[in-house]
N, C-alpha and C positions, 0 to 999 in steps of 0.2 A: 634330674637329668641322668640319662644313662651314661655309665662310665666308659663303655665301649659299644660299638655297633655289633650286636650279636647276630650270628649266622641264622638263628631261628627267625629273627625278625626280618632279616633280608629275604629269606625264602617265603615267608608269609606275604611280604610286600610284592615279591616277584610273581608268585603263583596263586595268591589269593586264598591260601588254605595252609594248614599245618602240613609240612612236607618233610620227608625223612629219607635218608640215604639207605639203600639196600646193597650191601657188599656182594660182589661177584668175584669168584676165584677162577681164573683161566689157567690152562696148562702152558705157562709162559715163564721165561727166565729174564735175564738182564744181560746186556752186552759187557757188563763189568764182572760177569760170572762165567760166561760160556767161552771165554778166551778171545773174544773180539777186541775188547779193551783191557780186560783183566780176568783173573780166575778166582779171586778171593772176595770180590765185592767191596763195597765201601767199608771203611774201618769200623763203622758203628753197626753195620747191617748183619743180622743173623741169618741163618739158612732159610727161615720161614718169612723173612722180610716183615711186611706189615700184616701178614695174613693169619695171625694166630687165633682170630675169632671168627674166621669165615668157614663156609662149608667146603667140602672136598671138591676139587676141580673135576672129579669123575662124574659129578651130578650136572645135568644139563643146565644151561643158563636160565632157561624158563623155569625149571623146578627150583633152582636156587632162589630166584626172585619170588616165586609163589610162596615158598616156605618162609623166607624172611619177611615177606610182605604180611603174611598172616600174623607172625609173631610181633613185628614192629608196629604194625597198624593197631593191634589191640593194646599193646603196651604203652604206646606214645600218642594214641588217638590221632594218628596221621591219616590224611585223606589222599595225599598225592605223594609220589615217590620218585627218587632219582636212582637209576641203575648205576652203581658205582663199581666200575671195573678196577678193583683196588690193588691187588697184589703185584709186586714187581713192576715190569715195564710193559704195559699192555699194547703200546704201539710198536713193540719189538716183534710182534707176530707178523707173518706174511699177511698182507692186506686182505687177500681172499679169505683167510681164516677169520680174521677179526670181523669182516663184513658178515659172515655167517652168524657169529655170536651176537652181533648187534641186531641182526634181523630177528633173532629170537627175543631179544630184550624189548625192542620197541613195540612189539605186539601184545605185551602184557598190559592189562588194564591199569590205568591210573599212573603210568610211567610218563613223566613230563620232561625228563632229561636223561642223557647218557653222560657220565663223567668218566674220563679215561685217565688213570694214574700213569704218569710217564716221566721220562727224563728229557732235558733240553736237547740232547743230541739224537733223539729218536723221533723227531718231528720234521716232516717236510711237506711242501705244498701238494705234491701228488698224493701223498698218503691222506692228508686232511680232505682233499677233494673226493677221494674214494669213499671215506667214511661218511662224509656229508651226502654223497650220492645215494648211499645205502639207506640212510635215514629218510631222505627225501622220497625215495621210492616206496619204503615200507610204512612210514608214518611221519609226514612232514610237520606234524604238530610237536614232535619231540625235539628238544634243543640238544646241542653238543657243547660240552665243557671239558677243559683240560686241567688236571691237577698235576702241576709240574714240581718235581722235587729239586729244589735249589740248595737248601740248607744254610747257605751263607753267601753274601756277595764278596767276601774276602777271597780273592782268587789264590792267594798263598795257602789259606786254609783248605780250599777245595783240593789243591794238590796234595796237601799233607794227609787229608782223610781219604785220599785215593778215589775221589768222585769220578774221575775220568772225563769230565767236561769242564769248560771254562765259564766265566761270567759272560763273555761275549756270546757264547752259544745260547745261554739263557735269555739274554736280551733279544737275540734273533728269534728264538722260539716264541716269546711273548708277542713281538711285533707281527710275526707270521700269524699267530692265532687271532690277534686283533684285526688283521686284514680280512679274516673270514667271519668276524663278529662273533667269536667264540667267547664264552665265559672262561676266565683264567683264574685259577686258584694256585697259590704258591705255598710250598711247605718249607719251613725254616726250623733250624735247631739253634736257638739264640746263645747257647752256652757251650758251643764246640770248643775244644782245646785250641788255643791260639787266637781266638776272637776276644776282643775287648769291647768296652762300651761304645767306642767310636764305630766299630763294625756293626754293632746292634743298631745304632742310630742310622747308619748308612743303609742297612737292610730296609728300614722303614722308608727312607727317602727315595731309594731307587724303585721300590715297589710303587710308591706314590707317583713318582715321575712317569712310570710306565703305565699307570692307570689300570693295574690289575683289579679284579673284582673282589676276591676274598683271599685270606691268608690263614694258614693252619700252623700253629706253633707246637713244637715238641720239645720237652726237656730231654736232654741226653740220658738215655739209659744204656746199660752195659750188658751185652749178651755173651755167654760163655764162649760160643764158637765164632767170635769176631776178633779182629785184630785188636780192637780196644779192650776186649775181654781178657786177652792174654797180657796186655800191658797193665791192666788194672790188677789182675791177680799177682803180678810181679812187682806191684808198687810203683810202676813207672807212669801212671796216668793219674793226674789230679783233677777232680771234678769241682766245679765252682760250688760255693755254699748256697744254701737255700736263700739266704738274704741277698746274695749277689744275683741269683736268678730273678727274684722279685724286682730288684733294681733294674735289671735288663728288660723285663717285660714292661714295666712302667715307662721307661725311656722309649722303648719301641712304640708303644701305643701313643705316647705324647707326640711323636713325630710322624705318625701314620695318618694319611688322608682320612678324615672321618667318614667318607663315603665308601671305604673299603671294609667289608664285613669280616669279622674275626670268627673263624670256625671253632677254635678252642685255644686256650692259653697254655696248655700242656697236655701230653698224651698219657697213654698207659702201655705197659709192656706185658708179655706173657709171664705168668708166675714162675714157670719152670725154666731152668737154664738162664735165669736173669741174675746177674751179680749185683746190680744197683738199679734202683728205680725210685725216682721221686722222693729221695731222702727218707725212705721208709714211711711216707705219709700217704694217705688216700688223696687222690688228685683234687677232690672237692675241698679238702682242708687247705691245700696250697692256693687254690683259686680264691678261696675266701680271704686268705691272708693278703693276696695281691689286691683284691677289691677294698679291703679294709685300709690298706696303706694308701691307696689312691684317694679314698674318701678323706683320710687324715691330711693328705697333702692338698686336697681340693684340686685334683688334677683329673684329666680325662683324655680320651683319644682325640688327637688333633690339636691339643693345646699349643703345641709348638710347630704346627703345620703352617709355616710362614716363609718357606725357603724357595718356592718356585715362582715362576712368572716375573722374573726380573726383580729379585729381592732388593738389589742395590738401588733401584730406581723408585722404590715405593714412597720415599720421602720427598721426591721432587714434585714441584708444581708444574703444570703444563702451560 
């Protein structure tokens, strides 16, 4: 039995072939950086955000896709591709601008979906309808998905790390996306300062209750030019141990609906200007430790998924 529902299996089941994401970098920022909500970004976010491995935003969307497609297709034997608008908040662009970028992407061969990385407070119905109209006009066979950065359901922690949005806004964003039948992926950092095991469990339970499609987990890493970087350098920030992180991931998976695919168990950071990353271990070693511990405990994703649909009534006879 598989220990958790891997994203690669989810994509093969959905699209019928090996499918791979192709990252796209747009000239866009974030409302938490340009002064709308804040100027310094989230406490953990560096100046390059998640875009340390992507091509320059000066390259056209079409050429970014073609270059990445050639490399990724050969390397991973992928047959179909998702255009992943990855860096910062892609729905923070004027709608007319994003529609032009999407029009380029959907016309590249073998693109089956557009995934937009965004924030819960940068989604509304008018915007989604505009994006969907562009896809329908240019290539109706392409699907639309949202990758929403939540990081934690603990609304106290959200304020402490200066996310600039609330849990309520996240729930609203997911419900809105589901109204349009969009695929929803959620990004979480299970070991944020201030979060405990109860928060980790509740992360899994709320995502399960909302019926999201996939989840992506990131271990906290520390960038020099971030608020956390300054605190870490001054000895004011304590990071959970590797053993604790493993405990959190296992607890999260046990409580997660087994039908939700897991994109990854931890991420990677840019080598330069990074003060802490994955306890100085390669991510595969940590993943192997997690899986080995799950096998030892004879546990798996969804083992504790028994808390929805009237839990207190399940023992009653009708």
